[in-house]
C-alpha positions as YAML, in Angstrom:
chain: A
units: angstrom
residues:
- id: 1
  name: MET
  ca: [3.91, 19.25, 13.41]
- id: 2
  name: THR
  ca: [6.32, 16.58, 13.57]
- id: 3
  name: ARG
  ca: [9.58, 16.13, 11.40]
- id: 4
  name: SER
  ca: [11.64, 13.22, 10.55]
- id: 5
  name: ARG
  ca: [15.26, 13.66, 11.75]
- id: 6
  name: PRO
  ca: [18.43, 11.91, 10.24]
- id: 7
  name: THR
  ca: [20.22, 9.48, 12.65]
- id: 8
  name: ARG
  ca: [23.80, 8.73, 13.01]
- id: 9
  name: SER
  ca: [23.45, 5.11, 12.00]
- id: 10
  name: LYS
  ca: [24.79, 4.06, 8.57]
- id: 11
  name: PRO
  ca: [23.50, 0.33, 7.55]
- id: 12
  name: HIS
  ca: [25.20, -1.55, 4.93]
- id: 13
  name: LEU
  ca: [23.64, -1.16, 1.55]
- id: 14
  name: THR
  ca: [23.06, -3.53, -1.33]
- id: 15
  name: ALA
  ca: [24.89, -2.26, -4.61]
- id: 16
  name: ALA
  ca: [21.56, -2.12, -6.57]
- id: 17
  name: LEU
  ca: [19.69, 0.35, -4.12]
- id: 18
  name: LEU
  ca: [23.12, 2.53, -3.93]
- id: 19
  name: LEU
  ca: [22.54, 2.76, -7.81]
- id: 20
  name: LEU
  ca: [19.03, 3.22, -7.23]
- id: 21
  name: LEU
  ca: [19.46, 6.49, -4.48]
- id: 22
  name: ALA
  ca: [23.16, 7.18, -5.14]
- id: 23
  name: THR
  ca: [23.88, 10.77, -4.19]
- id: 24
  name: ALA
  ca: [25.94, 13.81, -5.54]
- id: 25
  name: CYS
  ca: [27.83, 16.43, -4.00]
- id: 26
  name: GLY
  ca: [25.80, 20.21, -4.05]
- id: 27
  name: GLY
  ca: [22.27, 21.00, -4.55]
- id: 28
  name: ASP
  ca: [20.44, 24.03, -4.35]
- id: 29
  name: GLY
  ca: [21.85, 26.18, -1.58]
- id: 30
  name: GLY
  ca: [19.85, 27.04, 1.41]
- id: 31
  name: GLY
  ca: [19.66, 30.34, 2.99]
- id: 32
  name: ASP
  ca: [22.04, 29.19, 5.76]
- id: 33
  name: GLY
  ca: [24.49, 28.14, 3.02]
- id: 34
  name: GLY
  ca: [23.51, 24.35, 3.32]
- id: 35
  name: PRO
  ca: [21.69, 22.20, 1.01]
- id: 36
  name: GLU
  ca: [17.98, 23.10, 0.17]
- id: 37
  name: THR
  ca: [15.68, 20.39, 1.92]
- id: 38
  name: ILE
  ca: [13.20, 18.69, -0.21]
- id: 39
  name: ARG
  ca: [9.62, 19.15, 1.59]
- id: 40
  name: VAL
  ca: [7.15, 16.16, 1.17]
- id: 41
  name: GLY
  ca: [3.87, 16.11, 3.17]
- id: 42
  name: ALA
  ca: [2.14, 13.22, 4.45]
- id: 43
  name: ILE
  ca: [-0.91, 12.26, 6.52]
- id: 44
  name: PHE
  ca: [-0.98, 8.86, 8.58]
- id: 45
  name: ASP
  ca: [-3.84, 7.23, 10.38]
- id: 46
  name: LEU
  ca: [-2.08, 6.61, 14.08]
- id: 47
  name: THR
  ca: [-5.28, 6.77, 16.09]
- id: 48
  name: GLY
  ca: [-8.15, 6.08, 13.74]
- id: 49
  name: PRO
  ca: [-9.97, 3.38, 12.79]
- id: 50
  name: THR
  ca: [-7.27, 1.75, 10.42]
- id: 51
  name: ALA
  ca: [-4.59, 2.43, 12.75]
- id: 52
  name: ASP
  ca: [-3.72, -1.33, 13.19]
- id: 53
  name: VAL
  ca: [-2.09, -1.27, 9.93]
- id: 54
  name: GLY
  ca: [-1.49, 2.72, 9.86]
- id: 55
  name: THR
  ca: [1.05, 2.84, 12.37]
- id: 56
  name: ASP
  ca: [3.37, 0.43, 10.65]
- id: 57
  name: TYR
  ca: [2.86, 2.21, 7.46]
- id: 58
  name: ALA
  ca: [3.73, 5.45, 9.07]
- id: 59
  name: ASP
  ca: [6.91, 3.87, 10.50]
- id: 60
  name: GLY
  ca: [8.05, 2.40, 7.03]
- id: 61
  name: MET
  ca: [7.62, 5.64, 5.49]
- id: 62
  name: ARG
  ca: [9.67, 7.68, 8.20]
- id: 63
  name: SER
  ca: [12.28, 5.00, 8.28]
- id: 64
  name: TYR
  ca: [12.94, 5.42, 4.70]
- id: 65
  name: VAL
  ca: [13.27, 9.23, 4.93]
- id: 66
  name: ASP
  ca: [15.55, 8.63, 7.77]
- id: 67
  name: TRP
  ca: [17.59, 5.87, 5.76]
- id: 68
  name: VAL
  ca: [17.96, 8.49, 2.81]
- id: 69
  name: ASN
  ca: [18.87, 11.42, 4.74]
- id: 70
  name: THR
  ca: [21.80, 9.18, 6.37]
- id: 71
  name: GLN
  ca: [23.24, 8.62, 2.92]
- id: 72
  name: GLY
  ca: [23.14, 12.26, 2.04]
- id: 73
  name: GLY
  ca: [19.50, 12.86, 0.89]
- id: 74
  name: ILE
  ca: [18.67, 13.13, -2.83]
- id: 75
  name: GLU
  ca: [21.24, 14.65, -5.03]
- id: 76
  name: GLY
  ca: [22.60, 16.28, -1.75]
- id: 77
  name: ARG
  ca: [19.47, 17.60, -0.55]
- id: 78
  name: PRO
  ca: [17.79, 16.27, 2.74]
- id: 79
  name: ILE
  ca: [14.11, 15.38, 2.88]
- id: 80
  name: GLU
  ca: [12.05, 16.97, 5.13]
- id: 81
  name: LEU
  ca: [8.96, 15.06, 5.80]
- id: 82
  name: MET
  ca: [5.97, 17.13, 7.22]
- id: 83
  name: TYR
  ca: [3.30, 14.79, 8.60]
- id: 84
  name: GLN
  ca: [0.41, 14.59, 11.26]
- id: 85
  name: ASP
  ca: [-2.01, 11.81, 12.43]
- id: 86
  name: TYR
  ca: [-5.51, 12.57, 10.67]
- id: 87
  name: ALA
  ca: [-7.17, 9.90, 12.49]
- id: 88
  name: TYR
  ca: [-8.98, 8.72, 9.07]
- id: 89
  name: GLN
  ca: [-11.11, 11.91, 8.83]
- id: 90
  name: VAL
  ca: [-11.63, 13.18, 5.54]
- id: 91
  name: PRO
  ca: [-11.96, 17.02, 6.55]
- id: 92
  name: ARG
  ca: [-8.69, 16.70, 8.58]
- id: 93
  name: ALA
  ca: [-7.01, 15.27, 5.73]
- id: 94
  name: GLU
  ca: [-7.96, 18.38, 3.54]
- id: 95
  name: GLN
  ca: [-6.73, 20.86, 6.21]
- id: 96
  name: LEU
  ca: [-3.42, 18.60, 6.52]
- id: 97
  name: TYR
  ca: [-2.79, 18.71, 2.80]
- id: 98
  name: ARG
  ca: [-3.55, 22.26, 2.30]
- id: 99
  name: GLN
  ca: [-1.31, 23.19, 5.39]
- id: 100
  name: PHE
  ca: [1.46, 21.10, 3.91]
- id: 101
  name: VAL
  ca: [1.34, 21.90, 0.23]
- id: 102
  name: THR
  ca: [1.10, 25.90, 1.17]
- id: 103
  name: GLY
  ca: [4.26, 25.11, 3.22]
- id: 104
  name: GLY
  ca: [6.14, 23.67, 0.23]
- id: 105
  name: ALA
  ca: [5.57, 20.14, -0.29]
- id: 106
  name: VAL
  ca: [6.28, 19.08, -3.90]
- id: 107
  name: VAL
  ca: [5.16, 15.56, -3.22]
- id: 108
  name: PHE
  ca: [2.43, 14.24, -0.92]
- id: 109
  name: MET
  ca: [1.76, 10.69, 0.83]
- id: 110
  name: GLY
  ca: [-1.71, 9.87, 1.81]
- id: 111
  name: TRP
  ca: [-3.56, 7.24, 3.15]
- id: 112
  name: GLY
  ca: [-7.38, 6.51, 2.89]
- id: 113
  name: THR
  ca: [-9.70, 5.80, -0.01]
- id: 114
  name: GLY
  ca: [-12.45, 8.39, 0.72]
- id: 115
  name: ASP
  ca: [-9.76, 11.32, 1.52]
- id: 116
  name: THR
  ca: [-7.59, 10.35, -1.55]
- id: 117
  name: GLU
  ca: [-10.70, 10.60, -3.76]
- id: 118
  name: ALA
  ca: [-11.83, 13.62, -2.21]
- id: 119
  name: LEU
  ca: [-8.51, 15.28, -2.57]
- id: 120
  name: SER
  ca: [-7.79, 14.27, -6.16]
- id: 121
  name: ARG
  ca: [-9.40, 17.44, -7.87]
- id: 122
  name: TYR
  ca: [-7.08, 19.74, -5.57]
- id: 123
  name: ILE
  ca: [-4.13, 17.58, -6.34]
- id: 124
  name: ALA
  ca: [-4.31, 17.65, -9.76]
- id: 125
  name: GLU
  ca: [-4.98, 21.72, -9.61]
- id: 126
  name: ASP
  ca: [-1.88, 22.21, -7.25]
- id: 127
  name: GLU
  ca: [0.15, 19.86, -9.49]
- id: 128
  name: VAL
  ca: [1.34, 17.82, -6.57]
- id: 129
  name: PRO
  ca: [2.43, 14.32, -7.51]
- id: 130
  name: PHE
  ca: [0.38, 12.18, -4.92]
- id: 131
  name: SER
  ca: [0.91, 8.38, -3.84]
- id: 132
  name: SER
  ca: [-1.75, 6.87, -1.04]
- id: 133
  name: ALA
  ca: [-1.87, 3.85, 0.73]
- id: 134
  name: SER
  ca: [-5.29, 3.45, -0.81]
- id: 135
  name: LEU
  ca: [-5.14, 1.08, -3.90]
- id: 136
  name: SER
  ca: [-8.55, 2.44, -5.13]
- id: 137
  name: HIS
  ca: [-8.47, 1.66, -9.02]
- id: 138
  name: ILE
  ca: [-9.79, 4.92, -10.20]
- id: 139
  name: LEU
  ca: [-6.54, 6.63, -8.57]
- id: 140
  name: GLY
  ca: [-4.66, 4.96, -11.33]
- id: 141
  name: ASP
  ca: [-6.53, 6.40, -14.35]
- id: 142
  name: PRO
  ca: [-4.77, 9.76, -15.31]
- id: 143
  name: ALA
  ca: [-8.05, 11.06, -16.68]
- id: 144
  name: GLU
  ca: [-9.65, 10.98, -13.43]
- id: 145
  name: ALA
  ca: [-6.42, 11.80, -11.02]
- id: 146
  name: PRO
  ca: [-3.96, 13.15, -13.38]
- id: 147
  name: TYR
  ca: [-1.48, 13.40, -10.51]
- id: 148
  name: ASN
  ca: [-2.26, 10.32, -8.43]
- id: 149
  name: PHE
  ca: [0.14, 7.11, -8.77]
- id: 150
  name: LEU
  ca: [-0.39, 3.79, -7.42]
- id: 151
  name: VAL
  ca: [2.49, 1.60, -6.65]
- id: 152
  name: ALA
  ca: [0.90, -1.33, -5.59]
- id: 153
  name: THR
  ca: [-1.82, -3.33, -7.43]
- id: 154
  name: SER
  ca: [-5.09, -1.65, -6.81]
- id: 155
  name: TYR
  ca: [-7.97, -3.23, -5.02]
- id: 156
  name: THR
  ca: [-10.03, -4.21, -7.75]
- id: 157
  name: ASP
  ca: [-6.99, -5.88, -9.47]
- id: 158
  name: GLN
  ca: [-6.53, -7.72, -6.30]
- id: 159
  name: PHE
  ca: [-9.86, -8.92, -6.29]
- id: 160
  name: ARG
  ca: [-9.69, -10.02, -9.85]
- id: 161
  name: ILE
  ca: [-7.03, -12.04, -9.09]
- id: 162
  name: ALA
  ca: [-8.54, -13.63, -6.28]
- id: 163
  name: LEU
  ca: [-11.63, -14.47, -8.20]
- id: 164
  name: ASP
  ca: [-9.71, -15.66, -11.17]
- id: 165
  name: TRP
  ca: [-7.89, -18.12, -8.51]
- id: 166
  name: ILE
  ca: [-11.36, -19.33, -6.97]
- id: 167
  name: ALA
  ca: [-12.58, -20.07, -10.61]
- id: 168
  name: SER
  ca: [-9.47, -21.90, -11.82]
- id: 169
  name: ASN
  ca: [-9.46, -23.84, -8.38]
- id: 170
  name: HIS
  ca: [-12.82, -24.64, -7.67]
- id: 171
  name: GLY
  ca: [-14.00, -27.53, -9.68]
- id: 172
  name: GLU
  ca: [-17.45, -28.29, -10.82]
- id: 173
  name: GLY
  ca: [-20.49, -26.10, -9.84]
- id: 174
  name: THR
  ca: [-20.68, -22.35, -9.20]
- id: 175
  name: PRO
  ca: [-18.37, -20.81, -6.66]
- id: 176
  name: VAL
  ca: [-20.40, -18.92, -4.10]
- id: 177
  name: VAL
  ca: [-18.40, -15.80, -2.89]
- id: 178
  name: ALA
  ca: [-18.86, -13.76, 0.29]
- id: 179
  name: LEU
  ca: [-17.14, -9.92, -0.09]
- id: 180
  name: MET
  ca: [-17.09, -8.97, 3.81]
- id: 181
  name: HIS
  ca: [-16.02, -5.34, 3.51]
- id: 182
  name: ASN
  ca: [-15.14, -2.24, 5.52]
- id: 183
  name: ALA
  ca: [-17.85, -0.02, 5.85]
- id: 184
  name: SER
  ca: [-16.25, 2.91, 3.68]
- id: 185
  name: PRO
  ca: [-15.10, 3.86, 0.21]
- id: 186
  name: PHE
  ca: [-12.37, 1.68, 0.96]
- id: 187
  name: GLY
  ca: [-14.47, -1.28, 1.47]
- id: 188
  name: LEU
  ca: [-16.29, -0.79, -1.37]
- id: 189
  name: SER
  ca: [-13.46, 0.05, -3.86]
- id: 190
  name: PRO
  ca: [-12.81, -3.72, -5.19]
- id: 191
  name: SER
  ca: [-16.28, -4.20, -6.36]
- id: 192
  name: ARG
  ca: [-17.00, -0.64, -7.37]
- id: 193
  name: TYR
  ca: [-14.51, -0.44, -10.18]
- id: 194
  name: GLY
  ca: [-15.00, -3.58, -12.16]
- id: 195
  name: GLY
  ca: [-15.06, -6.34, -9.55]
- id: 196
  name: VAL
  ca: [-18.69, -7.18, -9.57]
- id: 197
  name: GLU
  ca: [-18.79, -7.24, -13.46]
- id: 198
  name: PHE
  ca: [-15.66, -9.44, -13.43]
- id: 199
  name: ALA
  ca: [-17.39, -11.80, -10.97]
- id: 200
  name: GLU
  ca: [-20.51, -12.00, -13.40]
- id: 201
  name: ALA
  ca: [-18.23, -12.81, -16.21]
- id: 202
  name: LEU
  ca: [-16.58, -15.70, -14.51]
- id: 203
  name: GLY
  ca: [-19.77, -17.12, -13.64]
- id: 204
  name: ILE
  ca: [-19.20, -16.40, -9.79]
- id: 205
  name: ASP
  ca: [-22.27, -15.83, -7.45]
- id: 206
  name: LEU
  ca: [-21.08, -12.63, -5.45]
- id: 207
  name: THR
  ca: [-22.66, -11.15, -2.57]
- id: 208
  name: LEU
  ca: [-21.33, -8.10, -0.50]
- id: 209
  name: TYR
  ca: [-21.53, -7.93, 3.17]
- id: 210
  name: GLU
  ca: [-20.58, -5.01, 5.26]
- id: 211
  name: MET
  ca: [-18.69, -5.09, 8.42]
- id: 212
  name: PRO
  ca: [-19.71, -2.27, 10.63]
- id: 213
  name: ARG
  ca: [-17.06, 0.03, 11.95]
- id: 214
  name: GLY
  ca: [-16.28, -0.78, 15.69]
- id: 215
  name: ALA
  ca: [-18.36, -4.03, 15.66]
- id: 216
  name: VAL
  ca: [-16.48, -6.82, 17.80]
- id: 217
  name: ASP
  ca: [-18.61, -9.96, 16.57]
- id: 218
  name: PHE
  ca: [-19.71, -10.87, 12.99]
- id: 219
  name: THR
  ca: [-21.68, -13.94, 13.98]
- id: 220
  name: ALA
  ca: [-24.80, -12.32, 12.11]
- id: 221
  name: GLU
  ca: [-23.10, -11.68, 9.04]
- id: 222
  name: PHE
  ca: [-21.79, -15.40, 9.09]
- id: 223
  name: SER
  ca: [-25.21, -16.55, 9.62]
- id: 224
  name: ARG
  ca: [-26.51, -15.12, 6.43]
- id: 225
  name: ILE
  ca: [-23.23, -16.09, 4.90]
- id: 226
  name: ARG
  ca: [-23.83, -19.61, 5.69]
- id: 227
  name: GLN
  ca: [-27.45, -19.52, 4.64]
- id: 228
  name: SER
  ca: [-26.25, -18.27, 1.07]
- id: 229
  name: GLY
  ca: [-23.98, -21.45, 0.88]
- id: 230
  name: ALA
  ca: [-20.67, -19.32, 0.27]
- id: 231
  name: GLN
  ca: [-17.56, -21.64, -0.24]
- id: 232
  name: TYR
  ca: [-15.38, -18.58, -0.23]
- id: 233
  name: VAL
  ca: [-14.92, -15.32, 2.09]
- id: 234
  name: VAL
  ca: [-12.74, -12.62, 0.71]
- id: 235
  name: PHE
  ca: [-12.09, -9.76, 3.34]
- id: 236
  name: GLN
  ca: [-11.49, -6.20, 2.17]
- id: 237
  name: ASN
  ca: [-10.73, -4.56, 5.62]
- id: 238
  name: THR
  ca: [-7.72, -4.16, 7.93]
- id: 239
  name: SER
  ca: [-5.92, -6.96, 9.90]
- id: 240
  name: GLY
  ca: [-7.98, -6.39, 13.25]
- id: 241
  name: PRO
  ca: [-11.64, -6.86, 12.19]
- id: 242
  name: ALA
  ca: [-10.55, -9.54, 9.83]
- id: 243
  name: ALA
  ca: [-9.14, -11.22, 12.59]
- id: 244
  name: VAL
  ca: [-11.93, -11.04, 14.58]
- id: 245
  name: ALA
  ca: [-14.45, -12.54, 11.76]
- id: 246
  name: LEU
  ca: [-12.00, -15.32, 11.44]
- id: 247
  name: GLN
  ca: [-11.90, -15.89, 14.92]
- id: 248
  name: ASN
  ca: [-16.02, -15.93, 14.78]
- id: 249
  name: ALA
  ca: [-16.21, -18.22, 11.85]
- id: 250
  name: HIS
  ca: [-13.68, -20.64, 13.61]
- id: 251
  name: THR
  ca: [-16.11, -20.99, 16.39]
- id: 252
  name: LEU
  ca: [-19.10, -21.30, 14.13]
- id: 253
  name: GLY
  ca: [-17.25, -24.24, 12.25]
- id: 254
  name: LEU
  ca: [-17.69, -22.53, 9.09]
- id: 255
  name: ASP
  ca: [-16.41, -24.65, 6.26]
- id: 256
  name: ALA
  ca: [-15.12, -21.93, 3.60]
- id: 257
  name: THR
  ca: [-11.77, -20.65, 2.00]
- id: 258
  name: PHE
  ca: [-10.69, -17.16, 3.34]
- id: 259
  name: ILE
  ca: [-8.82, -14.71, 1.16]
- id: 260
  name: CYS
  ca: [-7.66, -11.38, 2.81]
- id: 261
  name: LEU
  ca: [-6.74, -8.61, 0.30]
- id: 262
  name: ASN
  ca: [-3.97, -6.44, 0.83]
- id: 263
  name: TRP
  ca: [-4.77, -4.77, 4.14]
- id: 264
  name: CYS
  ca: [-5.29, -7.81, 6.21]
- id: 265
  name: ALA
  ca: [-2.92, -10.26, 4.66]
- id: 266
  name: ASN
  ca: [-0.27, -9.58, 7.40]
- id: 267
  name: ALA
  ca: [1.62, -10.69, 10.34]
- id: 268
  name: GLN
  ca: [-0.68, -8.84, 12.45]
- id: 269
  name: LEU
  ca: [-3.79, -10.94, 11.29]
- id: 270
  name: VAL
  ca: [-1.86, -13.94, 12.30]
- id: 271
  name: ARG
  ca: [-0.84, -12.46, 15.80]
- id: 272
  name: ILE
  ca: [-4.53, -11.56, 16.55]
- id: 273
  name: ALA
  ca: [-6.42, -14.52, 14.98]
- id: 274
  name: GLY
  ca: [-3.97, -17.18, 16.17]
- id: 275
  name: ASP
  ca: [-5.05, -20.72, 15.02]
- id: 276
  name: ALA
  ca: [-8.20, -19.13, 13.27]
- id: 277
  name: ALA
  ca: [-5.91, -17.66, 10.75]
- id: 278
  name: GLU
  ca: [-4.28, -21.20, 9.59]
- id: 279
  name: GLY
  ca: [-4.85, -21.89, 5.97]
- id: 280
  name: VAL
  ca: [-5.69, -18.22, 4.98]
- id: 281
  name: MET
  ca: [-4.90, -16.98, 1.63]
- id: 282
  name: GLY
  ca: [-3.63, -13.62, 1.04]
- id: 283
  name: THR
  ca: [-3.33, -11.32, -1.97]
- id: 284
  name: ILE
  ca: [0.01, -9.32, -1.09]
- id: 285
  name: PRO
  ca: [1.39, -6.98, -3.40]
- id: 286
  name: TYR
  ca: [4.75, -6.09, -1.19]
- id: 287
  name: ALA
  ca: [6.92, -8.83, 0.23]
- id: 288
  name: PRO
  ca: [6.58, -9.57, 4.16]
- id: 289
  name: LEU
  ca: [10.02, -8.54, 5.80]
- id: 290
  name: GLY
  ca: [10.95, -12.13, 6.37]
- id: 291
  name: VAL
  ca: [10.57, -12.93, 2.55]
- id: 292
  name: ASP
  ca: [14.61, -12.79, 1.62]
- id: 293
  name: VAL
  ca: [14.80, -10.41, -1.54]
- id: 294
  name: PRO
  ca: [17.16, -7.38, -2.06]
- id: 295
  name: GLY
  ca: [14.24, -4.89, -1.33]
- id: 296
  name: THR
  ca: [13.65, -6.55, 2.20]
- id: 297
  name: ARG
  ca: [17.32, -6.94, 2.94]
- id: 298
  name: VAL
  ca: [18.02, -3.29, 2.87]
- id: 299
  name: ILE
  ca: [15.12, -2.75, 5.44]
- id: 300
  name: ARG
  ca: [16.31, -5.48, 7.85]
- id: 301
  name: GLU
  ca: [19.88, -3.92, 7.70]
- id: 302
  name: TYR
  ca: [18.37, -0.51, 8.25]
- id: 303
  name: LEU
  ca: [16.51, -1.81, 11.60]
- id: 304
  name: ASP
  ca: [19.66, -4.08, 12.37]
- id: 305
  name: ALA
  ca: [21.73, -0.80, 12.50]
- id: 306
  name: LYS
  ca: [19.21, 0.93, 14.66]
- id: 307
  name: GLY
  ca: [19.26, -2.06, 17.27]
- id: 308
  name: GLU
  ca: [15.63, -3.19, 15.83]
- id: 309
  name: SER
  ca: [14.34, -6.10, 14.14]
- id: 310
  name: ILE
  ca: [11.27, -7.13, 11.75]
- id: 311
  name: GLU
  ca: [9.49, -8.35, 14.63]
- id: 312
  name: GLY
  ca: [5.99, -6.76, 14.81]
- id: 313
  name: ARG
  ca: [6.79, -5.43, 11.26]
- id: 314
  name: THR
  ca: [4.31, -6.28, 8.56]
- id: 315
  name: ASN
  ca: [4.31, -5.88, 4.81]
- id: 316
  name: ALA
  ca: [2.87, -2.50, 5.53]
- id: 317
  name: PHE
  ca: [6.32, -1.38, 6.34]
- id: 318
  name: THR
  ca: [7.62, -2.50, 3.10]
- id: 319
  name: GLN
  ca: [4.95, -1.17, 1.14]
- id: 320
  name: ALA
  ca: [5.73, 2.33, 2.57]
- id: 321
  name: TRP
  ca: [9.37, 2.46, 2.26]
- id: 322
  name: TRP
  ca: [9.31, 1.19, -1.22]
- id: 323
  name: THR
  ca: [6.43, 3.65, -2.15]
- id: 324
  name: PHE
  ca: [8.58, 6.55, -1.07]
- id: 325
  name: ALA
  ca: [11.35, 4.84, -2.91]
- id: 326
  name: VAL
  ca: [9.71, 5.28, -6.08]
- id: 327
  name: PHE
  ca: [9.16, 8.77, -5.61]
- id: 328
  name: ALA
  ca: [12.55, 9.49, -4.64]
- id: 329
  name: GLU
  ca: [13.99, 8.00, -7.76]
- id: 330
  name: ALA
  ca: [11.74, 10.38, -9.81]
- id: 331
  name: MET
  ca: [12.91, 13.33, -7.83]
- id: 332
  name: ARG
  ca: [16.54, 12.25, -8.18]
- id: 333
  name: GLN
  ca: [16.11, 12.03, -11.83]
- id: 334
  name: VAL
  ca: [14.61, 15.66, -12.21]
- id: 335
  name: LEU
  ca: [17.55, 16.91, -10.11]
- id: 336
  name: ALA
  ca: [20.21, 14.98, -11.77]
- id: 337
  name: GLY
  ca: [18.82, 16.54, -15.20]
- id: 338
  name: GLY
  ca: [19.40, 19.90, -14.27]
- id: 339
  name: ASP
  ca: [15.79, 20.63, -13.91]
- id: 340
  name: GLU
  ca: [13.71, 22.45, -11.34]
- id: 341
  name: LEU
  ca: [12.08, 20.27, -8.82]
- id: 342
  name: THR
  ca: [8.49, 21.15, -9.39]
- id: 343
  name: GLY
  ca: [5.29, 18.59, -9.45]
- id: 344
  name: ALA
  ca: [4.92, 18.98, -13.20]
- id: 345
  name: ASN
  ca: [8.60, 17.78, -13.62]
- id: 346
  name: ILE
  ca: [8.46, 14.97, -10.88]
- id: 347
  name: LYS
  ca: [5.22, 13.83, -12.61]
- id: 348
  name: ALA
  ca: [7.00, 13.51, -15.96]
- id: 349
  name: ALA
  ca: [9.78, 11.70, -14.53]
- id: 350
  name: LEU
  ca: [7.35, 8.97, -12.89]
- id: 351
  name: GLU
  ca: [5.73, 8.69, -16.41]
- id: 352
  name: THR
  ca: [9.10, 7.42, -17.89]
- id: 353
  name: PHE
  ca: [9.26, 4.39, -15.56]
- id: 354
  name: THR
  ca: [9.24, 1.19, -17.61]
- id: 355
  name: ASP
  ca: [9.55, -2.26, -15.81]
- id: 356
  name: PHE
  ca: [11.08, -0.12, -12.82]
- id: 357
  name: ASP
  ca: [12.80, -2.69, -10.74]
- id: 358
  name: MET
  ca: [11.65, -2.89, -7.21]
- id: 359
  name: GLN
  ca: [13.90, -5.22, -6.06]
- id: 360
  name: GLY
  ca: [11.77, -8.38, -5.79]
- id: 361
  name: VAL
  ca: [9.50, -6.94, -3.20]
- id: 362
  name: THR
  ca: [6.68, -6.43, -5.82]
- id: 363
  name: VAL
  ca: [6.41, -6.72, -9.48]
- id: 364
  name: PRO
  ca: [8.37, -4.27, -11.78]
- id: 365
  name: LEU
  ca: [6.48, -0.77, -12.10]
- id: 366
  name: THR
  ca: [5.41, 0.98, -15.18]
- id: 367
  name: PHE
  ca: [3.81, 4.48, -15.63]
- id: 368
  name: THR
  ca: [2.79, 6.10, -18.68]
- id: 369
  name: PRO
  ca: [1.23, 9.19, -19.47]
- id: 370
  name: THR
  ca: [-2.22, 7.20, -19.97]
- id: 371
  name: ASP
  ca: [-2.05, 4.77, -16.96]
- id: 372
  name: HIS
  ca: [-0.46, 5.43, -13.46]
- id: 373
  name: LEU
  ca: [-1.41, 1.73, -12.44]
- id: 374
  name: GLY
  ca: [2.24, 0.79, -11.96]
- id: 375
  name: ALA
  ca: [1.69, -2.74, -10.61]
- id: 376
  name: LYS
  ca: [-0.61, -5.17, -12.07]
- id: 377
  name: GLY
  ca: [0.61, -8.26, -10.49]
- id: 378
  name: LEU
  ca: [1.33, -9.88, -7.16]
- id: 379
  name: ARG
  ca: [1.90, -13.15, -5.59]
- id: 380
  name: MET
  ca: [-0.62, -15.08, -3.28]
- id: 381
  name: PHE
  ca: [0.37, -16.23, 0.04]
- id: 382
  name: ARG
  ca: [-1.00, -18.78, 2.41]
- id: 383
  name: VAL
  ca: [-0.94, -18.97, 6.32]
- id: 384
  name: GLU
  ca: [1.08, -22.09, 7.11]
- id: 385
  name: GLY
  ca: [2.37, -22.83, 10.49]
- id: 386
  name: GLY
  ca: [1.59, -19.34, 11.32]
- id: 387
  name: GLU
  ca: [3.77, -17.86, 8.65]
- id: 388
  name: TRP
  ca: [2.82, -16.06, 5.35]
- id: 389
  name: VAL
  ca: [4.41, -18.34, 2.68]
- id: 390
  name: PRO
  ca: [4.16, -17.93, -0.98]
- id: 391
  name: VAL
  ca: [2.10, -20.47, -2.91]
- id: 392
  name: THR
  ca: [2.18, -18.73, -6.35]
- id: 393
  name: GLU
  ca: [4.77, -16.71, -8.55]
- id: 394
  name: PHE
  ca: [3.81, -13.18, -9.50]
- id: 395
  name: ILE
  ca: [0.26, -13.26, -11.15]
- id: 396
  name: GLN
  ca: [-0.74, -10.71, -13.43]
- id: 397
  name: ALA
  ca: [-4.38, -9.32, -13.12]
- id: 398
  name: PRO
  ca: [-6.62, -10.65, -15.81]
- id: 399
  name: ALA
  ca: [-7.10, -7.93, -18.78]
- id: 400
  name: MET
  ca: [-10.23, -5.83, -18.24]
- id: 401
  name: GLU
  ca: [-12.75, -6.04, -21.12]
...
């Protein structure tokens, strides 16, 4: 097991973030007379099929924990992050979840859609507040997953925003859209929970195309897409496969507008795809680190203090940092109120968040006892000159009928 360790570096902090995670003296005493640690479990994909984005996400989460601990922890209590690589294997995720919860984790940070959905029943039984890098829409429904919380726009809402943008900008005629998706529950999530029905309501001709795992060429899929007359191709995949697909489409001269949902709309896609990425649109819930807002400044200051830079970092780093920050604030509120740090109390604190300020990295978050879809909006970006440039303000997902 690997555990995060605090460093001696102390970055300069924005006043807003100091208020967000201000620490107090004391806390419950540990067996050695020191403050009791707060144990948090996490699984990361560092070697599996989504490691292309999973590694940066893991770095963002570990860095946030390090940053908090250098400031004295949460209400004087340091965080102990218990984590391992699960290589995108559901049985391994279940094993590690049980190991870390038995080891005292009061909060859990997950990764994939398949494993998070599989774990949701155990999460509820154990009363462990859980946030995942998966943005499956069903995980934001407390009736289905009462201890799961989404702190970024769900895949379904991202897809609906993209489809609404297509319908609004298409002009005359029927928009024909191809959804190229990862061969997994993650890949199917945007269409499974309302995406197909929304496309039908908008009069969009939508067809799904699976992207086989490990494929190094998608020419066959693009041959069928070309025959369908698709003018738009939406990717629900990570940056590596999407970049390969863009290069294939570029070589074939396919005339279409390409849109990446969350996990391929990042700097890594541009690095891999090169010129083929130019003009690609992206639904990006969390700001890339090059976007200057208070919530990215604190990350850049942290990296600067450690002699590092944002080079090679993506918006996955931002998303992981701020995902943990939301749960840290809930834990701070529980401790500041003099209550025991239990899963039920952390859940109750999260459900009081109304327009919680995310320092410009994403829309303000609101959770209620009946709605754990904290964010329902995002900005759309486009690759211009090799950089992701925002082309809209924050857009709210169209209301579900």
